[in-house]
C-alpha positions in Angstrom: 101.1 10.0 163.7 101.2 13.4 165.3 98.3 15.7 164.6 99.2 19.0 163.1 96.9 22.1 163.2 97.1 25.4 161.1 96.8 28.0 163.9 96.2 31.6 162.6 96.7 34.1 165.4 97.2 37.6 164.0 97.3 40.6 166.2 98.3 43.5 164.2 101.3 45.5 165.6 101.9 43.1 168.4 103.9 40.3 166.7 106.9 40.7 169.1 104.5 40.4 172.0 103.1 37.2 170.4 106.5 35.8 170.0 107.4 36.7 173.7 104.3 34.8 174.8 105.3 31.7 172.7 108.8 31.7 174.1 107.1 31.8 177.6 105.0 28.8 176.6 101.6 30.4 175.7 100.1 30.2 172.2 97.7 33.1 172.2 94.4 33.2 170.3 92.0 36.1 169.5 88.1 36.4 169.8 88.7 36.9 173.6 87.6 40.3 174.8 87.0 40.4 178.6 84.4 38.0 179.7 85.3 35.4 177.1 86.9 32.7 179.4 85.8 29.4 177.6 85.6 27.5 180.9 82.9 29.9 182.0 81.1 29.9 178.6 81.1 26.2 178.5 79.6 25.9 181.9 76.4 27.7 180.6 73.5 26.2 178.7 73.5 27.3 175.1 70.4 29.4 175.6 71.9 31.2 178.6 74.8 32.5 176.6 74.9 36.1 175.4 75.3 37.1 171.7 78.8 37.8 172.2 79.5 34.5 174.0 77.9 32.6 171.2 80.1 34.2 168.8 83.3 33.6 170.8 82.2 30.0 171.4 81.7 29.3 167.8 85.1 30.5 166.8 87.2 29.4 169.7 85.6 26.2 171.2 88.2 24.1 169.4 90.9 25.3 171.9 89.0 23.5 174.8 87.3 20.7 172.8 89.6 19.7 170.1 93.3 20.4 170.9 95.1 18.1 173.3 98.7 17.7 174.7 101.1 16.3 171.9 99.3 18.0 169.1 101.4 20.4 167.0 100.5 23.9 165.9 101.7 25.6 162.7 101.4 29.2 163.9 100.7 32.1 161.5 101.3 35.5 163.1 100.9 37.6 160.0 98.8 38.1 156.8 99.4 37.0 154.2 101.2 33.8 155.2 105.0 34.2 154.5 106.5 32.5 157.4 105.4 30.2 160.3 106.6 28.7 163.7 105.8 25.1 164.9 105.0 24.5 168.5 103.8 21.4 170.6 101.0 21.6 172.9 102.1 20.6 176.4 99.2 21.6 178.6 95.6 22.7 178.6 93.6 25.8 177.6 93.9 28.8 179.8 92.7 32.4 180.0 94.2 35.6 181.3 90.9 37.4 181.1 90.7 40.4 181.7 94.4 41.0 181.5 94.3 42.0 177.9 91.7 43.7 175.7 92.1 40.8 173.3 94.1 37.5 172.9 93.3 36.3 176.4 92.9 32.7 175.2 96.1 30.5 175.2 97.2 26.9 175.0 100.3 25.9 176.8 103.0 25.0 174.3 106.5 24.6 173.7 108.3 26.0 170.5 110.0 23.4 168.3 111.4 25.6 165.6 114.1 28.0 166.7 113.3 30.6 163.9 110.6 31.2 161.4 110.1 28.8 158.5 109.9 30.8 155.3 107.0 29.6 153.3 108.5 30.4 149.9 111.9 29.0 150.7 113.5 25.9 149.3 112.8 24.2 152.7 109.1 24.0 152.1 107.6 22.0 149.2 105.0 23.2 146.8 102.6 20.5 148.1 103.1 21.6 151.8 102.5 25.3 150.8 99.2 24.3 149.2 98.0 22.6 152.4 99.0 25.6 154.5 97.2 28.1 152.3 93.5 27.1 153.1 91.2 29.6 154.7 90.2 29.4 158.3 91.4 30.5 161.8 92.4 27.0 162.4 92.2 23.5 160.7 93.8 20.2 160.8 96.4 19.0 158.2 95.3 15.5 157.2 97.7 15.0 154.2 100.1 12.3 155.3 103.0 13.5 153.1 102.6 17.0 154.6 102.7 15.7 158.1 105.9 13.8 157.3 107.5 16.9 155.8 106.4 18.9 159.0 108.1 16.1 161.2 111.3 16.5 159.1 111.2 20.4 159.4 110.9 20.1 163.2 113.7 17.6 163.4 116.1 19.5 161.2 115.3 22.7 163.0 115.8 21.3 166.5 119.1 19.8 165.1 120.2 23.2 163.7 120.9 21.4 160.5 123.1 23.6 158.4 121.8 22.6 155.0 118.2 23.1 156.2 119.1 26.5 157.5 120.5 27.4 154.1 117.5 26.1 152.3 115.3 28.1 154.5 117.1 31.3 153.6 116.9 30.6 150.0 113.7 32.0 148.7 112.0 30.8 145.5 112.4 34.2 143.8 110.1 33.6 140.9 107.2 32.5 143.0 107.8 35.3 145.5 108.0 38.0 142.8 104.9 36.6 141.0 102.8 36.6 144.2 104.0 40.1 145.1 102.9 41.3 141.6 99.5 39.6 142.0 99.0 41.3 145.3 99.9 44.6 143.8 97.7 44.2 140.7 94.6 43.3 142.9 95.2 46.2 145.2 95.5 48.7 142.3 92.3 47.3 140.7 90.4 47.8 143.9 91.6 51.4 144.1 90.6 52.1 140.3 87.1 50.6 140.7 86.4 52.3 144.0 87.7 55.7 142.8 86.3 55.8 139.3 83.0 53.9 139.3 79.7 55.5 140.6 77.5 53.3 142.6 75.4 52.4 139.6 78.3 51.1 137.7 79.5 49.0 140.6 76.0 47.4 140.8 76.2 46.5 137.1 79.7 45.1 137.7 78.4 43.0 140.5 75.5 41.8 138.3 77.9 40.9 135.5 80.1 39.1 138.0 77.2 37.0 139.3 75.9 36.2 135.8 79.4 35.1 134.7 79.7 32.7 137.7 78.5 29.1 137.0 75.6 28.3 139.3 74.6 31.9 140.0 72.0 34.2 138.2 70.7 37.6 138.7 67.0 37.4 139.0 65.8 41.0 139.2 68.0 44.1 139.2 67.1 47.5 140.5 66.6 49.2 143.9 63.9 47.4 145.7 63.1 50.0 148.3 63.4 47.2 150.9 67.1 47.1 151.3 68.6 45.3 148.3 70.0 46.4 145.0 69.2 43.1 143.2 68.2 39.5 143.9 69.9 36.3 142.6 69.4 32.7 142.6 71.8 29.8 143.3 71.6 26.8 141.0 73.2 23.3 140.6 75.6 24.1 137.8 75.3 20.7 136.4 71.4 20.4 136.1 70.2 23.8 136.7 68.2 22.8 139.8 67.4 25.9 141.9 68.9 25.5 145.4 68.1 29.0 146.6 65.9 31.7 145.1 65.3 35.4 145.6 68.4 36.0 147.5 68.9 39.7 148.3 72.1 41.4 147.3 73.6 44.6 148.6 76.4 46.5 146.6 78.6 48.9 148.4 81.6 50.8 146.9 83.9 52.7 149.3 87.3 54.3 149.1 89.7 53.3 151.9 88.7 52.4 155.4 85.0 51.7 155.9 84.2 53.5 159.0 80.4 53.1 158.9 78.0 50.3 159.8 75.5 51.3 157.2 76.4 48.3 154.9 75.5 45.9 157.8 72.4 47.9 158.6 71.3 47.5 155.0 72.2 43.8 155.0 70.2 43.3 158.2 67.3 45.0 156.5 67.6 42.6 153.6 67.0 39.6 155.9 64.1 41.2 157.9 62.3 42.5 154.9 62.5 39.2 152.9 61.8 35.5 153.4 65.4 34.6 152.6 67.9 33.1 155.1 70.8 34.3 153.0 71.9 37.6 151.9 75.0 38.8 150.0 77.1 41.9 150.5 79.6 42.8 147.7 81.8 45.4 149.0 84.9 47.2 148.1 87.0 49.1 151.0 89.2 48.3 153.8 87.3 46.4 156.4 88.5 46.3 160.0 88.4 43.4 162.4 85.6 45.3 164.2 83.5 45.1 161.0 83.8 41.4 160.8 83.1 41.1 164.6 79.9 43.1 164.0 78.9 40.7 161.2 79.1 37.7 163.5 77.2 39.6 166.3 74.4 40.6 163.9 74.1 37.0 162.6 73.5 35.7 166.1 71.0 38.5 167.0 69.0 37.7 163.8 68.9 34.1 164.5 67.6 34.9 168.1 65.0 37.4 166.7 63.8 35.4 163.8 64.3 32.0 165.1 65.9 30.7 162.0 69.4 30.3 160.6 
């Protein structure tokens, strides 16, 4: 049976360019600033790779090691997932480095759906929606029923089946409105906590949240002077066996965009000033892709400096 992979490739503000590239036979992928050609990175020994190359390889090596001609991609171009395209891989991995600032990675492909498939339409089952909603930049769909349904979607789309087209335009209005409401409530909750709660209140909120989660427990609360606001332990929720102890926790409460790297400076200090190999950051604020990139680069740097995971 054909292999299907969820393929999350979101370039904010550049969706039309991404679609143009797909129509020209290239399924683009991120984590590819200049100097990120996977053929070059693969040719190097792991110890010879730079910190940036290690991060790029960890997130994108599947393009060159996992995917092959005949596999199909369920392509997500926006967040949250509301619609997708399906393409079949017809060639190999390539790179246009350094033609673009990002999204130089691509796999050669052919579009199989002539328009977007609406996730909340009558054309997509509840089961398939579940299997498309998992986290990750990419993952394989293993469920046999979901793969059969995807095969049928491709077939009906290529045949321009009128009943399928109608079903694809008929949104499940109750589900759609409920999701929109949930997203709005979550966003408003973030804003109210961020605006109205001083840092000390937020730290207490985090402590209450940890204690209310099975398997988690606050061990010591209060400013340590070493970088963390409290420490916690992780236990087996069934027998109480301690899995990780004295884990440092940072609590940061921002309004709007987070334009500082201070949370990551403090998180790094947590690791350097403790014996822990884990540290947690509970943060409210709008985090950019640069923030997440910085997290990964710092993890790699800490692994190199401390010689531990």
